[in-house]
C-alpha positions as CSV (number, residue, x, y, z in Angstrom):
1,X,-172.2,-9.9,32.7
2,X,-174.0,-13.3,33.0
3,X,-177.1,-13.1,30.7
4,X,-178.8,-16.1,32.3
5,X,-178.2,-16.8,36.0
6,X,-179.2,-20.4,35.5
7,X,-176.2,-20.9,33.1
8,X,-173.2,-19.4,35.0
9,X,-170.7,-20.8,32.5
10,X,-171.9,-18.3,29.8
11,X,-171.0,-14.6,30.1
12,X,-170.7,-11.5,28.0
13,X,-167.0,-10.8,27.9
14,X,-167.0,-7.2,26.9
15,X,-167.0,-6.1,30.6
16,X,-164.4,-8.6,31.8
17,X,-161.6,-8.0,29.3
18,X,-158.7,-5.9,30.6
19,X,-156.2,-6.3,27.8
20,X,-156.4,-3.6,25.2
21,X,-155.3,-5.9,22.4
22,X,-158.5,-8.0,22.7
23,X,-161.4,-6.5,20.8
24,X,-164.9,-7.9,21.1
25,X,-168.4,-6.7,20.3
26,X,-171.0,-5.6,22.9
27,X,-172.8,-8.9,22.8
28,X,-169.9,-11.3,22.4
29,X,-170.3,-14.2,24.8
30,X,-168.1,-17.0,25.9
31,X,-169.1,-20.4,27.3
32,X,-166.7,-22.3,29.6
33,X,-167.7,-24.8,32.2
34,X,-164.6,-23.9,34.2
35,X,-165.5,-20.2,34.4
36,X,-166.3,-18.0,31.5
37,X,-165.1,-15.0,33.4
38,X,-161.5,-16.3,32.9
39,X,-161.7,-15.8,29.2
40,X,-158.3,-14.0,29.0
41,X,-156.6,-17.0,30.5
42,X,-157.5,-19.0,27.5
43,X,-156.6,-16.6,24.7
44,X,-153.8,-17.7,22.5
45,X,-151.6,-14.7,21.4
46,X,-151.0,-14.3,17.7
47,X,-148.5,-12.1,16.0
48,X,-150.4,-9.6,13.8
49,X,-149.0,-7.5,11.0
50,X,-147.1,-4.3,11.8
51,X,-150.2,-2.3,10.8
52,X,-152.4,-4.3,13.0
53,X,-150.0,-4.0,16.0
54,X,-149.8,-0.2,15.4
55,X,-153.5,0.2,15.3
56,X,-153.9,-1.8,18.6
57,X,-151.0,0.0,20.2
58,X,-149.1,-3.1,20.8
59,X,-145.9,-2.4,18.8
């Protein structure tokens, strides 16, 4: 999850995401000095189109 132990504020987020409506790639990383493993706490929800919501199962 943390690619560089010397830089704990950077982590790959694929394995920490629990919400099915957040889609990221295998090597997507997030940098946050307050804890990159809290990525979902900083996500701003957006309203997608009906087709997008249906595809994500969030309708």
